[in-house]
C-alpha positions as CSV (number, residue, x, y, z in Angstrom):
1,M,-29.4,-128.5,35.1
2,K,-28.8,-124.7,35.2
3,K,-30.6,-122.7,37.8
4,I,-34.1,-121.9,36.7
5,T,-35.7,-118.5,37.5
6,I,-38.9,-116.8,36.8
7,N,-37.2,-115.0,33.9
8,D,-36.7,-118.4,32.2
9,L,-40.4,-119.2,32.5
10,L,-41.4,-115.7,31.2
11,K,-39.0,-116.2,28.2
12,W,-40.6,-119.6,27.5
13,K,-44.1,-118.2,27.6
14,Q,-43.0,-115.5,25.1
15,E,-41.4,-118.1,22.9
16,G,-44.4,-120.5,23.1
17,R,-42.3,-123.2,24.8
18,K,-44.3,-125.3,27.1
19,F,-42.8,-126.6,30.4
20,A,-43.5,-129.3,33.0
21,S,-43.6,-129.1,36.7
22,I,-44.3,-131.5,39.5
23,T,-45.0,-131.7,43.3
24,A,-42.1,-132.9,45.4
25,Y,-41.8,-133.6,49.1
26,D,-38.3,-135.0,49.9
27,A,-34.7,-134.9,48.8
28,S,-34.5,-138.2,47.1
29,F,-37.3,-137.6,44.6
30,S,-36.4,-133.9,44.1
31,Q,-32.9,-135.0,43.2
32,L,-34.3,-137.6,40.7
33,F,-36.6,-134.9,39.2
34,E,-33.7,-132.4,38.8
35,Q,-31.5,-135.1,37.2
36,Q,-34.2,-135.4,34.6
37,N,-34.3,-131.6,34.1
38,M,-37.6,-130.9,35.8
39,P,-37.5,-127.0,35.8
40,V,-40.2,-126.3,38.4
41,M,-41.3,-128.1,41.6
42,L,-44.0,-127.4,44.2
43,V,-44.0,-128.4,47.8
44,G,-47.8,-128.7,47.8
45,D,-50.2,-128.9,50.7
46,S,-51.3,-132.0,48.8
47,L,-48.8,-133.7,51.2
48,G,-51.7,-133.7,53.7
49,M,-53.4,-136.3,51.5
50,V,-50.6,-138.2,49.8
51,L,-48.1,-138.3,52.7
52,Q,-50.2,-137.9,55.8
53,G,-53.3,-139.8,54.7
54,Q,-55.8,-136.9,55.4
55,N,-59.1,-136.5,53.6
56,D,-58.2,-133.0,52.4
57,T,-55.4,-130.4,52.7
58,L,-56.8,-128.4,55.6
59,P,-54.8,-130.0,58.4
60,V,-51.4,-129.1,56.9
61,T,-49.4,-126.5,58.8
62,I,-46.8,-124.0,57.8
63,D,-44.2,-126.0,59.7
64,D,-45.1,-129.1,57.6
65,I,-44.5,-127.1,54.4
66,A,-41.3,-125.6,55.7
67,Y,-39.9,-129.0,56.7
68,H,-40.6,-130.5,53.3
69,T,-39.4,-127.4,51.5
70,R,-36.0,-127.8,53.2
71,S,-35.9,-131.4,52.2
72,V,-36.8,-130.7,48.6
73,R,-34.3,-127.9,48.3
74,A,-31.5,-130.2,49.7
75,G,-32.1,-132.5,46.7
76,S,-32.7,-129.9,44.1
77,P,-30.5,-126.8,44.3
78,N,-31.4,-125.5,40.8
79,S,-35.2,-125.9,40.2
80,L,-37.5,-123.1,40.7
81,L,-39.2,-124.1,43.9
82,M,-42.6,-123.0,44.9
83,A,-44.2,-123.8,48.3
84,D,-47.8,-123.7,49.3
85,M,-49.2,-121.4,51.9
86,P,-51.6,-123.7,53.8
87,F,-55.1,-123.1,55.0
88,M,-55.6,-119.9,57.0
89,T,-51.9,-119.0,57.0
90,F,-52.5,-115.9,54.8
91,A,-55.8,-114.6,56.2
92,T,-54.2,-111.1,56.6
93,P,-51.3,-109.5,54.8
94,A,-49.3,-109.4,58.0
95,Q,-49.9,-113.0,58.7
96,A,-49.0,-113.9,55.2
97,C,-45.7,-112.0,55.5
98,E,-44.7,-113.9,58.7
99,N,-45.6,-117.3,57.3
100,A,-44.1,-116.7,53.8
101,A,-40.8,-115.7,55.5
102,K,-40.6,-119.2,57.0
103,L,-41.0,-120.8,53.6
104,M,-38.5,-118.5,51.9
105,R,-35.9,-119.2,54.7
106,A,-36.5,-122.9,54.1
107,G,-35.4,-122.6,50.5
108,A,-38.5,-121.7,48.5
109,N,-38.2,-119.3,45.6
110,M,-41.9,-118.4,45.6
111,V,-45.0,-119.1,47.6
112,K,-48.3,-120.2,46.2
113,I,-51.6,-118.7,47.5
114,E,-55.1,-119.9,46.8
115,G,-57.9,-117.4,46.2
116,G,-59.4,-114.8,43.9
117,A,-59.3,-111.0,43.8
118,W,-59.5,-110.8,47.6
119,V,-55.9,-111.9,47.9
120,A,-54.6,-109.1,45.6
121,E,-53.6,-106.9,48.6
122,T,-51.7,-109.8,50.2
123,I,-49.9,-110.5,46.9
124,T,-48.9,-106.9,46.6
125,T,-47.7,-106.8,50.2
126,L,-45.6,-109.9,49.7
127,T,-44.0,-108.9,46.5
128,Q,-43.1,-105.5,47.8
129,R,-41.3,-107.3,50.6
130,A,-39.3,-109.5,48.1
131,V,-41.5,-112.6,48.3
132,P,-42.5,-113.8,44.8
133,V,-46.1,-115.2,44.6
134,C,-47.9,-117.8,42.5
135,A,-51.7,-117.3,42.5
136,H,-53.9,-120.4,42.4
137,L,-57.4,-120.1,40.8
138,G,-60.1,-122.6,39.8
139,L,-60.5,-125.6,42.0
140,T,-58.7,-124.4,45.1
141,P,-58.6,-127.4,47.5
142,Q,-58.6,-125.3,50.6
143,S,-62.1,-124.2,49.7
144,V,-63.4,-127.8,49.4
145,N,-66.0,-127.1,52.1
146,I,-67.3,-124.0,50.2
147,F,-67.4,-125.9,46.9
148,G,-69.1,-128.9,48.4
149,G,-66.4,-131.2,47.0
150,Y,-63.8,-131.4,44.4
151,K,-65.7,-130.0,41.4
152,V,-64.7,-128.4,38.1
153,Q,-64.9,-124.6,38.3
154,G,-65.7,-122.0,35.7
155,R,-68.3,-123.9,33.7
156,N,-71.0,-121.2,33.9
157,L,-70.6,-117.8,32.3
158,D,-70.5,-115.8,35.5
159,Q,-67.9,-118.0,37.1
160,A,-65.8,-117.9,34.0
161,E,-65.9,-114.1,33.7
162,T,-65.0,-113.7,37.4
163,M,-62.0,-116.1,37.0
164,V,-60.7,-114.1,34.0
165,K,-61.0,-110.9,35.9
166,D,-59.4,-112.4,39.0
167,A,-56.4,-113.6,37.0
168,I,-55.8,-110.2,35.5
169,T,-56.2,-108.5,38.9
170,L,-53.8,-110.9,40.6
171,A,-51.2,-110.6,37.8
172,K,-51.4,-106.8,38.1
173,A,-51.1,-107.1,41.9
174,G,-47.8,-108.8,41.4
175,A,-48.4,-112.5,41.0
176,Q,-45.6,-113.9,38.7
177,I,-47.2,-117.3,38.0
178,I,-50.9,-118.4,37.9
179,V,-52.0,-122.0,38.5
180,L,-55.4,-123.0,37.1
181,E,-56.8,-126.2,38.5
182,C,-59.8,-128.1,37.1
183,V,-61.2,-125.6,34.7
184,P,-62.6,-126.0,31.2
185,A,-59.8,-126.0,28.5
186,S,-61.4,-123.1,26.7
187,L,-61.4,-120.9,29.8
188,A,-57.8,-121.8,30.6
189,E,-56.7,-120.9,27.1
190,R,-58.5,-117.5,27.4
191,I,-56.8,-116.8,30.8
192,T,-53.4,-117.8,29.5
193,K,-53.7,-115.3,26.6
194,A,-55.1,-112.6,28.9
195,V,-52.1,-112.4,31.2
196,D,-48.4,-111.8,30.6
197,V,-47.3,-114.2,33.3
198,P,-46.8,-117.9,32.9
199,V,-50.0,-120.0,33.5
200,I,-49.6,-123.6,34.8
201,G,-52.5,-125.9,34.4
202,I,-53.7,-129.1,36.1
203,G,-56.9,-130.4,34.6
204,A,-57.0,-127.2,32.5
205,G,-56.2,-128.5,29.0
206,N,-53.0,-128.2,27.0
207,A,-53.2,-124.5,26.0
208,T,-51.6,-123.3,29.2
209,D,-47.9,-122.4,29.3
210,G,-47.0,-125.3,31.7
211,Q,-48.4,-128.3,33.4
212,I,-48.2,-129.7,36.9
213,L,-49.0,-133.1,38.4
214,V,-48.9,-134.5,41.9
215,M,-45.9,-136.9,41.7
216,H,-47.9,-139.8,43.2
217,D,-50.5,-139.5,40.4
218,M,-47.8,-139.4,37.7
219,F,-46.4,-142.6,39.1
220,G,-49.8,-144.2,39.6
221,I,-49.3,-144.8,43.3
222,S,-52.0,-142.5,44.8
223,A,-53.8,-144.1,47.7
224,N,-57.3,-143.0,46.8
225,Y,-58.0,-142.6,43.1
226,M,-56.5,-141.4,39.8
227,P,-57.9,-138.0,38.8
228,K,-59.2,-137.7,35.3
229,F,-56.6,-135.1,34.5
230,S,-53.6,-137.3,35.4
231,K,-51.8,-140.1,33.7
232,N,-49.8,-143.0,35.0
233,F,-46.5,-142.4,33.2
234,L,-44.8,-145.2,35.2
235,A,-47.1,-147.8,33.8
236,E,-46.2,-146.6,30.3
237,T,-42.4,-146.7,30.8
238,G,-41.7,-149.2,33.6
239,D,-39.0,-147.0,35.1
240,M,-39.3,-143.9,37.3
241,R,-36.7,-141.9,35.5
242,A,-38.1,-142.8,32.2
243,A,-41.6,-141.8,33.4
244,V,-40.4,-138.4,34.4
245,T,-38.6,-137.9,31.1
246,K,-41.7,-139.0,29.2
247,Y,-43.9,-136.6,31.2
248,I,-41.6,-133.7,30.4
249,E,-41.4,-134.6,26.7
250,D,-45.2,-135.0,26.4
251,V,-45.9,-131.7,28.1
252,E,-43.3,-129.9,25.9
253,S,-44.7,-131.4,22.7
254,G,-48.3,-130.6,23.7
255,T,-49.4,-134.2,23.6
256,F,-50.2,-134.2,27.4
257,P,-52.7,-133.5,28.5
258,G,-54.9,-135.1,25.8
259,S,-58.6,-134.8,25.4
260,Q,-59.2,-137.7,27.8
261,H,-57.5,-135.6,30.5
262,T,-59.4,-132.4,29.8
263,F,-62.6,-130.8,31.0
264,E,-64.9,-129.0,28.6
């Protein structure tokens, strides 16, 4: 696989070409994913739940993410690699710069930050200092205690309008990718059309430019439960490599996610 950059994703958005992405946490799986031509990977703070057995992502540290970023980069030299900024590691722009530097040095091409318009200043500060940023809107797991659980976001009109405005604001602030998690498909489509940067969905319908899944969900091996927006591609194919290929093909063709994986 050739080296993937943000310019490739921008070109694909302009061409209407959908792309897949997946979480990764170690060299073995990232190598497998790259061998199947997975263009984008994320070292997610989801590792707190799927690797560490935590109830949420809040205990994950910047050192945890940096460790796994180095591991993933070792197995996948060519994917576009994003790394999550964990809970309270970007409370101020200065703090964000210090912590983002650790992830970039570990091999990330981009950091991902959860939050609405309030993180715009931080995004601008990072991008001015050569740290590309992916913004994460919708169900932001670090805010689970504010939301009162893992709930679909943007179903009421005020929430939806705020999310559209936030997406536009964050893109203008310098965000080069936007992730939308657990939002109604119609809202995700509206946001995807409203911004010039690629939009990656998870539980956001199939009108976004790309899709992402937690690898454990895609293989049907998550310890707790299978989210509605996910699909066990391993059960369908019986082979890990075939499962990855099927996931990529179904995203590119627009057949995944289907209506059964989508929130209205």
